[in-house]
All heavy atoms as TSV, in Angstrom:
chain	resi	resn	atom	element	x	y	z
A	1	SER	N	N	-102.773	65.654	-37.548
A	1	SER	CA	C	-101.484	65.324	-37.149
A	1	SER	C	C	-101.312	63.862	-37.033
A	1	SER	O	O	-102.220	63.047	-36.868
A	1	SER	CB	C	-101.106	66.015	-35.761
A	1	SER	OG	O	-101.886	65.431	-34.761
A	2	THR	N	N	-100.074	63.333	-37.057
A	2	THR	CA	C	-99.791	61.964	-37.058
A	2	THR	C	C	-99.850	61.538	-35.598
A	2	THR	O	O	-99.859	62.301	-34.693
A	2	THR	CB	C	-98.348	61.538	-37.625
A	2	THR	OG1	O	-97.502	62.144	-36.680
A	2	THR	CG2	C	-98.275	62.126	-38.956
A	3	GLY	N	N	-99.898	60.167	-35.356
A	3	GLY	CA	C	-99.851	59.625	-34.098
A	3	GLY	C	C	-98.702	60.004	-33.307
A	3	GLY	O	O	-98.780	60.302	-32.066
A	4	THR	N	N	-97.462	60.025	-33.938
A	4	THR	CA	C	-96.277	60.420	-33.354
A	4	THR	C	C	-96.357	61.867	-32.893
A	4	THR	O	O	-95.908	62.284	-31.776
A	4	THR	CB	C	-95.013	60.182	-34.249
A	4	THR	OG1	O	-95.116	58.889	-34.659
A	4	THR	CG2	C	-93.758	60.563	-33.651
A	5	GLU	N	N	-96.825	62.756	-33.731
A	5	GLU	CA	C	-96.972	64.136	-33.309
A	5	GLU	C	C	-97.847	64.372	-32.153
A	5	GLU	O	O	-97.574	65.149	-31.297
A	5	GLU	CB	C	-97.435	64.988	-34.564
A	5	GLU	CG	C	-96.495	65.151	-35.655
A	5	GLU	CD	C	-97.049	65.748	-36.951
A	5	GLU	OE1	O	-98.320	65.700	-37.060
A	5	GLU	OE2	O	-96.267	66.175	-37.744
A	6	LEU	N	N	-98.972	63.636	-32.028
A	6	LEU	CA	C	-99.904	63.694	-30.985
A	6	LEU	C	C	-99.242	63.190	-29.766
A	6	LEU	O	O	-99.397	63.785	-28.642
A	6	LEU	CB	C	-101.152	62.896	-31.263
A	6	LEU	CG	C	-102.159	62.878	-30.076
A	6	LEU	CD1	C	-102.535	64.213	-29.657
A	6	LEU	CD2	C	-103.376	62.027	-30.454
A	7	LEU	N	N	-98.563	62.110	-29.841
A	7	LEU	CA	C	-97.765	61.573	-28.642
A	7	LEU	C	C	-96.892	62.595	-28.099
A	7	LEU	O	O	-96.734	62.753	-26.918
A	7	LEU	CB	C	-97.169	60.185	-28.898
A	7	LEU	CG	C	-96.450	59.548	-27.804
A	7	LEU	CD1	C	-97.353	59.345	-26.579
A	7	LEU	CD2	C	-95.791	58.278	-28.266
A	8	GLU	N	N	-95.986	63.146	-29.038
A	8	GLU	CA	C	-95.126	64.157	-28.578
A	8	GLU	C	C	-95.741	65.265	-27.932
A	8	GLU	O	O	-95.245	65.834	-26.918
A	8	GLU	CB	C	-94.240	64.629	-29.800
A	8	GLU	CG	C	-93.219	63.654	-30.327
A	8	GLU	CD	C	-92.633	64.066	-31.670
A	8	GLU	OE1	O	-93.056	65.149	-32.197
A	8	GLU	OE2	O	-91.902	63.390	-32.186
A	9	LYS	N	N	-96.886	65.722	-28.300
A	9	LYS	CA	C	-97.635	66.825	-27.747
A	9	LYS	C	C	-98.051	66.318	-26.258
A	9	LYS	O	O	-97.946	67.022	-25.331
A	9	LYS	CB	C	-98.925	67.248	-28.480
A	9	LYS	CG	C	-99.726	68.253	-27.849
A	9	LYS	CD	C	-100.905	68.563	-28.715
A	9	LYS	CE	C	-101.837	69.564	-27.955
A	9	LYS	NZ	N	-103.031	69.837	-28.790
A	10	LEU	N	N	-98.519	65.116	-26.157
A	10	LEU	CA	C	-99.038	64.657	-24.837
A	10	LEU	C	C	-97.848	64.475	-23.887
A	10	LEU	O	O	-98.022	64.694	-22.714
A	10	LEU	CB	C	-99.809	63.306	-25.125
A	10	LEU	CG	C	-101.091	63.392	-25.799
A	10	LEU	CD1	C	-101.722	61.961	-26.111
A	10	LEU	CD2	C	-102.146	64.315	-25.034
A	11	ILE	N	N	-96.788	63.954	-24.426
A	11	ILE	CA	C	-95.604	63.805	-23.507
A	11	ILE	C	C	-95.177	65.147	-23.009
A	11	ILE	O	O	-94.668	65.284	-21.899
A	11	ILE	CB	C	-94.448	63.066	-24.294
A	11	ILE	CG1	C	-94.807	61.594	-24.451
A	11	ILE	CG2	C	-93.082	63.228	-23.546
A	11	ILE	CD1	C	-93.781	60.786	-25.344
A	12	SER	N	N	-95.193	66.224	-23.874
A	12	SER	CA	C	-94.790	67.532	-23.472
A	12	SER	C	C	-95.642	68.077	-22.344
A	12	SER	O	O	-95.138	68.972	-21.670
A	12	SER	CB	C	-94.742	68.519	-24.686
A	12	SER	OG	O	-96.089	68.844	-24.999
A	13	VAL	N	N	-96.817	67.577	-22.114
A	13	VAL	CA	C	-97.604	68.069	-20.968
A	13	VAL	C	C	-97.804	66.872	-19.945
A	13	VAL	O	O	-98.810	66.878	-19.224
A	13	VAL	CB	C	-99.004	68.491	-21.438
A	13	VAL	CG1	C	-98.870	69.800	-22.302
A	13	VAL	CG2	C	-99.790	67.518	-22.296
A	14	ALA	N	N	-96.809	66.067	-19.822
A	14	ALA	CA	C	-96.625	65.050	-18.726
A	14	ALA	C	C	-97.292	63.736	-18.920
A	14	ALA	O	O	-97.520	63.085	-17.916
A	14	ALA	CB	C	-96.879	65.740	-17.519
A	15	TYR	N	N	-97.839	63.425	-20.123
A	15	TYR	CA	C	-98.467	62.101	-20.234
A	15	TYR	C	C	-97.468	61.151	-20.834
A	15	TYR	O	O	-96.497	61.591	-21.573
A	15	TYR	CB	C	-99.620	62.112	-21.160
A	15	TYR	CG	C	-100.791	62.845	-20.574
A	15	TYR	CD1	C	-101.085	64.128	-21.124
A	15	TYR	CD2	C	-101.587	62.355	-19.644
A	15	TYR	CE1	C	-102.127	64.883	-20.584
A	15	TYR	CE2	C	-102.645	63.125	-19.084
A	15	TYR	CZ	C	-102.991	64.334	-19.566
A	15	TYR	OH	O	-103.955	65.073	-19.111
A	16	ASP	N	N	-97.383	59.813	-20.567
A	16	ASP	CA	C	-96.502	58.871	-21.075
A	16	ASP	C	C	-97.223	57.864	-21.881
A	16	ASP	O	O	-98.244	57.409	-21.471
A	16	ASP	CB	C	-95.675	58.258	-19.924
A	16	ASP	CG	C	-94.521	57.381	-20.461
A	16	ASP	OD1	O	-94.056	57.672	-21.586
A	16	ASP	OD2	O	-94.081	56.513	-19.758
A	17	GLY	N	N	-96.684	57.482	-23.012
A	17	GLY	CA	C	-97.399	56.513	-23.771
A	17	GLY	C	C	-96.587	56.020	-25.020
A	17	GLY	O	O	-95.413	56.186	-25.017
A	18	THR	N	N	-97.320	55.377	-25.923
A	18	THR	CA	C	-96.665	54.822	-27.097
A	18	THR	C	C	-97.585	54.925	-28.306
A	18	THR	O	O	-98.806	55.065	-28.038
A	18	THR	CB	C	-96.192	53.346	-26.879
A	18	THR	OG1	O	-95.441	52.960	-27.940
A	18	THR	CG2	C	-97.400	52.449	-26.684
A	19	VAL	N	N	-97.075	54.940	-29.541
A	19	VAL	CA	C	-97.921	54.902	-30.692
A	19	VAL	C	C	-98.056	53.462	-31.214
A	19	VAL	O	O	-97.035	52.764	-31.305
A	19	VAL	CB	C	-97.419	55.731	-31.872
A	19	VAL	CG1	C	-98.204	55.699	-33.090
A	19	VAL	CG2	C	-97.277	57.163	-31.336
A	20	LEU	N	N	-99.243	52.942	-31.420
A	20	LEU	CA	C	-99.559	51.678	-31.998
A	20	LEU	C	C	-100.160	51.892	-33.354
A	20	LEU	O	O	-100.935	52.857	-33.613
A	20	LEU	CB	C	-100.480	50.978	-31.071
A	20	LEU	CG	C	-100.116	50.746	-29.650
A	20	LEU	CD1	C	-101.268	50.086	-28.825
A	20	LEU	CD2	C	-98.818	49.944	-29.576
A	21	SER	N	N	-99.883	50.983	-34.276
A	21	SER	CA	C	-100.546	51.038	-35.643
A	21	SER	C	C	-101.053	49.706	-35.935
A	21	SER	O	O	-100.559	48.648	-35.553
A	21	SER	CB	C	-99.434	51.420	-36.658
A	21	SER	OG	O	-98.890	52.627	-36.401
A	22	ARG	N	N	-102.085	49.666	-36.833
A	22	ARG	CA	C	-102.652	48.435	-37.268
A	22	ARG	C	C	-103.342	48.698	-38.583
A	22	ARG	O	O	-103.742	49.826	-38.799
A	22	ARG	CB	C	-103.577	47.731	-36.342
A	22	ARG	CG	C	-104.925	48.319	-36.133
A	22	ARG	CD	C	-105.839	47.537	-35.185
A	22	ARG	NE	N	-107.166	48.084	-35.038
A	22	ARG	CZ	C	-107.750	48.201	-33.952
A	22	ARG	NH1	N	-107.311	47.683	-32.798
A	22	ARG	NH2	N	-108.956	48.793	-33.799
A	23	ASN	N	N	-103.512	47.663	-39.339
A	23	ASN	CA	C	-104.111	47.732	-40.717
A	23	ASN	C	C	-105.565	47.430	-40.618
A	23	ASN	O	O	-105.909	46.348	-40.109
A	23	ASN	CB	C	-103.452	46.833	-41.671
A	23	ASN	CG	C	-103.802	47.055	-43.138
A	23	ASN	OD1	O	-104.967	47.139	-43.399
A	23	ASN	ND2	N	-102.828	47.336	-43.967
A	24	GLU	N	N	-106.432	48.314	-41.080
A	24	GLU	CA	C	-107.923	48.157	-41.032
A	24	GLU	C	C	-108.372	48.413	-42.477
A	24	GLU	O	O	-108.278	49.436	-42.927
A	24	GLU	CB	C	-108.609	48.965	-40.069
A	24	GLU	CG	C	-108.386	48.614	-38.627
A	24	GLU	CD	C	-109.197	49.472	-37.670
A	24	GLU	OE1	O	-110.074	50.171	-38.119
A	24	GLU	OE2	O	-108.993	49.341	-36.425
A	25	ASN	N	N	-108.983	47.399	-43.165
A	25	ASN	CA	C	-109.503	47.473	-44.569
A	25	ASN	C	C	-108.514	48.167	-45.430
A	25	ASN	O	O	-108.852	49.087	-46.171
A	25	ASN	CB	C	-110.800	48.293	-44.429
A	25	ASN	CG	C	-111.830	47.570	-43.639
A	25	ASN	OD1	O	-111.978	46.316	-43.619
A	25	ASN	ND2	N	-112.532	48.360	-42.757
A	26	GLY	N	N	-107.235	47.763	-45.349
A	26	GLY	CA	C	-106.220	48.329	-46.333
A	26	GLY	C	C	-105.649	49.718	-45.850
A	26	GLY	O	O	-104.879	50.223	-46.618
A	27	GLN	N	N	-106.076	50.269	-44.803
A	27	GLN	CA	C	-105.654	51.611	-44.255
A	27	GLN	C	C	-104.895	51.425	-42.985
A	27	GLN	O	O	-105.360	50.630	-42.140
A	27	GLN	CB	C	-106.708	52.573	-44.125
A	27	GLN	CG	C	-107.449	53.090	-45.330
A	27	GLN	CD	C	-108.349	54.198	-45.066
A	27	GLN	OE1	O	-109.123	54.162	-44.184
A	27	GLN	NE2	N	-108.276	55.118	-45.903
A	28	THR	N	N	-103.801	52.079	-42.811
A	28	THR	CA	C	-103.086	52.007	-41.565
A	28	THR	C	C	-103.731	52.958	-40.595
A	28	THR	O	O	-103.869	54.162	-40.943
A	28	THR	CB	C	-101.645	52.343	-41.764
A	28	THR	OG1	O	-101.021	51.404	-42.756
A	28	THR	CG2	C	-100.798	52.267	-40.501
A	29	MET	N	N	-104.086	52.517	-39.369
A	29	MET	CA	C	-104.603	53.306	-38.346
A	29	MET	C	C	-103.551	53.510	-37.291
A	29	MET	O	O	-102.914	52.499	-36.889
A	29	MET	CB	C	-105.905	52.632	-37.758
A	29	MET	CG	C	-106.941	52.346	-38.844
A	29	MET	SD	S	-107.734	53.914	-39.534
A	29	MET	CE	C	-108.553	54.424	-38.173
A	30	HIS	N	N	-103.498	54.694	-36.704
A	30	HIS	CA	C	-102.456	54.900	-35.642
A	30	HIS	C	C	-103.188	55.243	-34.406
A	30	HIS	O	O	-104.238	55.944	-34.360
A	30	HIS	CB	C	-101.523	56.099	-36.063
A	30	HIS	CG	C	-100.818	55.840	-37.228
A	30	HIS	ND1	N	-99.674	55.032	-37.287
A	30	HIS	CD2	C	-100.968	56.323	-38.472
A	30	HIS	CE1	C	-99.324	54.941	-38.600
A	30	HIS	NE2	N	-100.048	55.755	-39.314
A	31	PHE	N	N	-102.746	54.627	-33.278
A	31	PHE	CA	C	-103.372	54.961	-32.006
A	31	PHE	C	C	-102.342	55.365	-31.029
A	31	PHE	O	O	-101.258	54.893	-31.105
A	31	PHE	CB	C	-104.024	53.569	-31.465
A	31	PHE	CG	C	-105.098	53.022	-32.420
A	31	PHE	CD1	C	-104.619	52.188	-33.470
A	31	PHE	CD2	C	-106.417	53.361	-32.337
A	31	PHE	CE1	C	-105.603	51.641	-34.333
A	31	PHE	CE2	C	-107.403	52.812	-33.112
A	31	PHE	CZ	C	-106.987	51.934	-34.160
A	32	VAL	N	N	-102.738	56.248	-30.144
A	32	VAL	CA	C	-101.830	56.604	-29.068
A	32	VAL	C	C	-102.280	55.940	-27.741
A	32	VAL	O	O	-103.507	56.020	-27.377
A	32	VAL	CB	C	-101.828	58.077	-28.753
A	32	VAL	CG1	C	-100.980	58.444	-27.529
A	32	VAL	CG2	C	-101.256	58.789	-30.028
A	33	GLN	N	N	-101.444	55.101	-27.163
A	33	GLN	CA	C	-101.914	54.411	-25.968
A	33	GLN	C	C	-101.082	55.018	-24.711
A	33	GLN	O	O	-99.847	55.146	-24.727
A	33	GLN	CB	C	-101.450	52.922	-26.022
A	33	GLN	CG	C	-101.753	52.058	-24.789
A	33	GLN	CD	C	-101.422	50.646	-24.934
A	33	GLN	OE1	O	-101.848	50.071	-25.971
A	33	GLN	NE2	N	-100.738	50.135	-24.003
A	34	LEU	N	N	-101.855	55.385	-23.746
A	34	LEU	CA	C	-101.308	56.016	-22.559
A	34	LEU	C	C	-101.434	54.991	-21.353
A	34	LEU	O	O	-102.324	54.199	-21.381
A	34	LEU	CB	C	-102.044	57.299	-22.258
A	34	LEU	CG	C	-101.973	58.404	-23.305
A	34	LEU	CD1	C	-102.714	59.590	-22.819
A	34	LEU	CD2	C	-100.567	58.806	-23.613
A	35	GLY	N	N	-100.617	55.096	-20.470
A	35	GLY	CA	C	-100.749	54.284	-19.224
A	35	GLY	C	C	-99.649	53.287	-19.180
A	35	GLY	O	O	-98.558	53.352	-19.904
A	36	PRO	N	N	-99.726	52.275	-18.310
A	36	PRO	CA	C	-100.913	51.996	-17.474
A	36	PRO	C	C	-101.109	52.756	-16.337
A	36	PRO	O	O	-100.164	53.446	-15.908
A	36	PRO	CB	C	-100.601	50.467	-17.059
A	36	PRO	CG	C	-99.117	50.454	-16.983
A	36	PRO	CD	C	-98.587	51.400	-18.025
A	37	TYR	N	N	-102.281	52.742	-15.795
A	37	TYR	CA	C	-102.702	53.526	-14.569
A	37	TYR	C	C	-103.108	52.570	-13.490
A	37	TYR	O	O	-103.558	51.426	-13.808
A	37	TYR	CB	C	-103.865	54.507	-14.908
A	37	TYR	CG	C	-103.356	55.558	-15.875
A	37	TYR	CD1	C	-103.650	55.418	-17.222
A	37	TYR	CD2	C	-102.680	56.569	-15.492
A	37	TYR	CE1	C	-103.169	56.298	-18.159
A	37	TYR	CE2	C	-102.204	57.533	-16.365
A	37	TYR	CZ	C	-102.494	57.464	-17.713
A	37	TYR	OH	O	-101.935	58.344	-18.578
A	38	GLY	N	N	-102.883	52.965	-12.309
A	38	GLY	CA	C	-103.095	52.059	-11.133
A	38	GLY	C	C	-104.575	51.655	-10.924
A	38	GLY	O	O	-104.708	50.542	-10.279
A	39	ASN	N	N	-105.520	52.488	-11.348
A	39	ASN	CA	C	-106.920	52.071	-11.119
A	39	ASN	C	C	-107.781	52.722	-12.269
A	39	ASN	O	O	-107.315	53.588	-12.884
A	39	ASN	CB	C	-107.319	52.416	-9.738
A	39	ASN	CG	C	-107.211	53.929	-9.453
A	39	ASN	OD1	O	-107.807	54.698	-10.142
A	39	ASN	ND2	N	-106.551	54.270	-8.426
A	40	GLN	N	N	-108.994	52.250	-12.260
A	40	GLN	CA	C	-109.943	52.704	-13.334
A	40	GLN	C	C	-110.203	54.187	-13.202
A	40	GLN	O	O	-110.348	54.902	-14.240
A	40	GLN	CB	C	-111.215	51.899	-13.272
A	40	GLN	CG	C	-112.155	52.230	-14.368
A	40	GLN	CD	C	-113.391	51.356	-14.438
A	40	GLN	OE1	O	-113.482	50.366	-13.744
A	40	GLN	NE2	N	-114.376	51.623	-15.218
A	41	ASP	N	N	-110.343	54.722	-11.946
A	41	ASP	CA	C	-110.668	56.133	-11.857
A	41	ASP	C	C	-109.454	56.989	-12.415
A	41	ASP	O	O	-109.883	58.047	-13.034
A	41	ASP	CB	C	-110.846	56.454	-10.378
A	41	ASP	CG	C	-112.164	55.881	-9.719
A	41	ASP	OD1	O	-113.046	55.506	-10.548
A	41	ASP	OD2	O	-112.177	55.727	-8.446
A	42	ASP	N	N	-108.203	56.542	-12.148
A	42	ASP	CA	C	-107.253	57.414	-12.709
A	42	ASP	C	C	-107.278	57.388	-14.295
A	42	ASP	O	O	-107.098	58.406	-14.890
A	42	ASP	CB	C	-105.829	56.846	-12.255
A	42	ASP	CG	C	-105.590	57.152	-10.724
A	42	ASP	OD1	O	-106.269	58.081	-10.212
A	42	ASP	OD2	O	-104.672	56.527	-10.256
A	43	ALA	N	N	-107.535	56.211	-14.794
A	43	ALA	CA	C	-107.552	56.016	-16.238
A	43	ALA	C	C	-108.691	56.929	-16.914
A	43	ALA	O	O	-108.543	57.557	-17.813
A	43	ALA	CB	C	-107.762	54.616	-16.594
A	44	GLU	N	N	-109.831	56.910	-16.174
A	44	GLU	CA	C	-111.043	57.703	-16.676
A	44	GLU	C	C	-110.652	59.197	-16.531
A	44	GLU	O	O	-111.186	59.921	-17.434
A	44	GLU	CB	C	-112.285	57.243	-15.917
A	44	GLU	CG	C	-112.712	55.853	-16.416
A	44	GLU	CD	C	-113.958	55.469	-15.576
A	44	GLU	OE1	O	-114.382	56.066	-14.701
A	44	GLU	OE2	O	-114.454	54.324	-15.922
A	45	ARG	N	N	-110.051	59.519	-15.467
A	45	ARG	CA	C	-109.681	61.055	-15.334
A	45	ARG	C	C	-108.814	61.491	-16.475
A	45	ARG	O	O	-109.014	62.597	-17.056
A	45	ARG	CB	C	-108.946	61.201	-13.955
A	45	ARG	CG	C	-108.595	62.661	-13.720
A	45	ARG	CD	C	-107.767	62.852	-12.408
A	45	ARG	NE	N	-106.697	61.784	-12.289
A	45	ARG	CZ	C	-105.574	61.888	-12.888
A	45	ARG	NH1	N	-105.257	62.885	-13.696
A	45	ARG	NH2	N	-104.624	60.883	-12.712
A	46	VAL	N	N	-107.748	60.714	-16.774
A	46	VAL	CA	C	-106.884	61.011	-17.893
A	46	VAL	C	C	-107.633	61.095	-19.241
A	46	VAL	O	O	-107.481	61.991	-19.981
A	46	VAL	CB	C	-105.703	60.035	-17.954
A	46	VAL	CG1	C	-104.820	60.177	-19.214
A	46	VAL	CG2	C	-104.804	60.264	-16.727
A	47	GLY	N	N	-108.550	60.072	-19.351
A	47	GLY	CA	C	-109.332	60.139	-20.561
A	47	GLY	C	C	-110.149	61.367	-20.722
A	47	GLY	O	O	-110.228	61.973	-21.833
A	48	ARG	N	N	-110.705	61.897	-19.704
A	48	ARG	CA	C	-111.569	63.037	-19.696
A	48	ARG	C	C	-110.668	64.415	-20.039
A	48	ARG	O	O	-110.999	65.216	-20.794
A	48	ARG	CB	C	-112.309	63.284	-18.364
A	48	ARG	CG	C	-113.452	62.383	-18.093
A	48	ARG	CD	C	-114.302	62.847	-17.016
A	48	ARG	NE	N	-113.550	62.847	-15.709
A	48	ARG	CZ	C	-113.352	61.748	-14.920
A	48	ARG	NH1	N	-113.907	60.622	-15.165
A	48	ARG	NH2	N	-112.642	61.860	-13.850
A	49	GLU	N	N	-109.395	64.322	-19.367
A	49	GLU	CA	C	-108.471	65.435	-19.569
A	49	GLU	C	C	-108.083	65.435	-21.099
A	49	GLU	O	O	-108.071	66.493	-21.690
A	49	GLU	CB	C	-107.200	65.282	-18.753
A	49	GLU	CG	C	-107.501	65.428	-17.295
A	49	GLU	CD	C	-106.339	65.171	-16.343
A	49	GLU	OE1	O	-105.233	64.758	-16.910
A	49	GLU	OE2	O	-106.463	65.271	-15.142
A	50	ILE	N	N	-107.728	64.244	-21.579
A	50	ILE	CA	C	-107.355	64.227	-23.072
A	50	ILE	C	C	-108.435	64.715	-24.021
A	50	ILE	O	O	-108.227	65.457	-24.883
A	50	ILE	CB	C	-106.893	62.827	-23.459
A	50	ILE	CG1	C	-105.653	62.316	-22.660
A	50	ILE	CG2	C	-106.615	62.713	-24.971
A	50	ILE	CD1	C	-104.385	63.175	-22.815
A	51	ARG	N	N	-109.730	64.232	-23.674
A	51	ARG	CA	C	-110.825	64.698	-24.536
A	51	ARG	C	C	-110.918	66.234	-24.404
A	51	ARG	O	O	-111.220	66.924	-25.456
A	51	ARG	CB	C	-112.135	64.009	-24.096
A	51	ARG	CG	C	-112.240	62.666	-24.665
A	51	ARG	CD	C	-113.709	62.112	-24.393
A	51	ARG	NE	N	-114.005	62.050	-22.952
A	51	ARG	CZ	C	-113.748	61.028	-22.157
A	51	ARG	NH1	N	-113.116	59.971	-22.610
A	51	ARG	NH2	N	-114.181	61.070	-20.968
A	52	ALA	N	N	-110.893	66.803	-23.221
A	52	ALA	CA	C	-110.991	68.286	-23.012
A	52	ALA	C	C	-109.861	68.996	-23.799
A	52	ALA	O	O	-110.131	70.033	-24.287
A	52	ALA	CB	C	-111.029	68.585	-21.573
A	53	GLU	N	N	-108.638	68.477	-23.684
A	53	GLU	CA	C	-107.544	69.162	-24.158
A	53	GLU	C	C	-107.440	69.070	-25.689
A	53	GLU	O	O	-106.893	70.001	-26.382
A	53	GLU	CB	C	-106.231	68.718	-23.533
A	53	GLU	CG	C	-106.165	69.078	-22.116
A	53	GLU	CD	C	-104.955	68.432	-21.422
A	53	GLU	OE1	O	-104.116	67.876	-22.086
A	53	GLU	OE2	O	-104.855	68.495	-20.154
A	54	THR	N	N	-107.769	67.911	-26.329
A	54	THR	CA	C	-107.599	67.718	-27.758
A	54	THR	C	C	-108.818	67.580	-28.579
A	54	THR	O	O	-108.687	67.588	-29.772
A	54	THR	CB	C	-106.729	66.371	-27.862
A	54	THR	OG1	O	-107.539	65.240	-27.502
A	54	THR	CG2	C	-105.455	66.432	-27.062
A	55	GLY	N	N	-109.946	67.250	-27.915
A	55	GLY	CA	C	-111.152	66.913	-28.639
A	55	GLY	C	C	-111.207	65.629	-29.223
A	55	GLY	O	O	-112.150	65.284	-29.980
A	56	LEU	N	N	-110.213	64.791	-28.857
A	56	LEU	CA	C	-110.189	63.405	-29.478
A	56	LEU	C	C	-110.994	62.408	-28.713
A	56	LEU	O	O	-111.269	62.578	-27.534
A	56	LEU	CB	C	-108.730	62.855	-29.563
A	56	LEU	CG	C	-107.697	63.687	-30.432
A	56	LEU	CD1	C	-106.373	63.193	-30.151
A	56	LEU	CD2	C	-108.089	63.521	-31.819
A	57	ASN	N	N	-111.454	61.393	-29.321
A	57	ASN	CA	C	-112.104	60.322	-28.624
A	57	ASN	C	C	-111.161	59.421	-27.824
A	57	ASN	O	O	-109.962	59.293	-28.319
A	57	ASN	CB	C	-112.854	59.352	-29.565
A	57	ASN	CG	C	-114.010	60.054	-30.265
A	57	ASN	OD1	O	-114.695	60.864	-29.726
A	57	ASN	ND2	N	-114.251	59.738	-31.551
A	58	THR	N	N	-111.542	59.043	-26.728
A	58	THR	CA	C	-110.596	58.104	-25.872
A	58	THR	C	C	-111.397	56.844	-25.575
A	58	THR	O	O	-112.584	56.834	-25.524
A	58	THR	CB	C	-110.194	58.802	-24.598
A	58	THR	OG1	O	-111.340	59.048	-23.758
A	58	THR	CG2	C	-109.429	60.160	-24.843
A	59	LEU	N	N	-110.598	55.832	-25.362
A	59	LEU	CA	C	-111.198	54.479	-24.989
A	59	LEU	C	C	-110.428	54.034	-23.810
A	59	LEU	O	O	-109.159	53.927	-23.839
A	59	LEU	CB	C	-111.142	53.524	-26.123
A	59	LEU	CG	C	-111.393	52.083	-25.891
A	59	LEU	CD1	C	-112.866	51.932	-25.571
A	59	LEU	CD2	C	-110.967	51.232	-27.081
A	60	ILE	N	N	-111.077	53.635	-22.695
A	60	ILE	CA	C	-110.460	53.093	-21.527
A	60	ILE	C	C	-110.477	51.641	-21.602
A	60	ILE	O	O	-111.550	50.983	-21.829
A	60	ILE	CB	C	-111.128	53.501	-20.212
A	60	ILE	CG1	C	-111.313	55.097	-20.119
A	60	ILE	CG2	C	-110.404	53.018	-18.986
A	60	ILE	CD1	C	-110.003	55.834	-20.122
A	61	MET	N	N	-109.332	50.982	-21.580
A	61	MET	CA	C	-109.188	49.519	-21.670
A	61	MET	C	C	-108.709	48.907	-20.360
A	61	MET	O	O	-107.757	49.452	-19.829
A	61	MET	CB	C	-108.221	49.063	-22.746
A	61	MET	CG	C	-108.812	49.526	-24.091
A	61	MET	SD	S	-107.623	49.027	-25.454
A	61	MET	CE	C	-107.587	47.254	-25.231
A	62	LEU	N	N	-109.417	47.983	-19.712
A	62	LEU	CA	C	-109.034	47.317	-18.534
A	62	LEU	C	C	-108.404	45.988	-18.814
A	62	LEU	O	O	-108.918	45.221	-19.566
A	62	LEU	CB	C	-110.179	47.181	-17.583
A	62	LEU	CG	C	-110.943	48.401	-17.238
A	62	LEU	CD1	C	-112.125	48.054	-16.350
A	62	LEU	CD2	C	-110.055	49.444	-16.502
A	63	GLU	N	N	-107.242	45.759	-18.239
A	63	GLU	CA	C	-106.521	44.522	-18.536
A	63	GLU	C	C	-106.430	43.841	-17.075
A	63	GLU	O	O	-106.176	44.423	-16.109
A	63	GLU	CB	C	-105.147	44.708	-19.067
A	63	GLU	CG	C	-105.200	45.330	-20.463
A	63	GLU	CD	C	-103.770	45.497	-21.064
A	63	GLU	OE1	O	-102.781	45.189	-20.403
A	63	GLU	OE2	O	-103.739	46.126	-22.143
A	64	PRO	N	N	-106.546	42.492	-17.184
A	64	PRO	CA	C	-106.463	41.690	-15.885
A	64	PRO	C	C	-105.115	41.786	-15.278
A	64	PRO	O	O	-104.216	42.042	-15.816
A	64	PRO	CB	C	-106.867	40.270	-16.295
A	64	PRO	CG	C	-106.685	40.203	-17.770
A	64	PRO	CD	C	-106.735	41.592	-18.267
């Protein structure tokens, strides 16, 4: 499925986010970004839930 389809699925089960795209070696890569979350524990919990529900890899990013 496309990044947009995945985001629509996640929104339908109460996650909020956006689709980001970037070019890597001539190929367009799509990413779904969720958050922000108030603390690292919340972000990691959501990452675990997404992995369990979709089987997708997740990456937790902390911003100052």
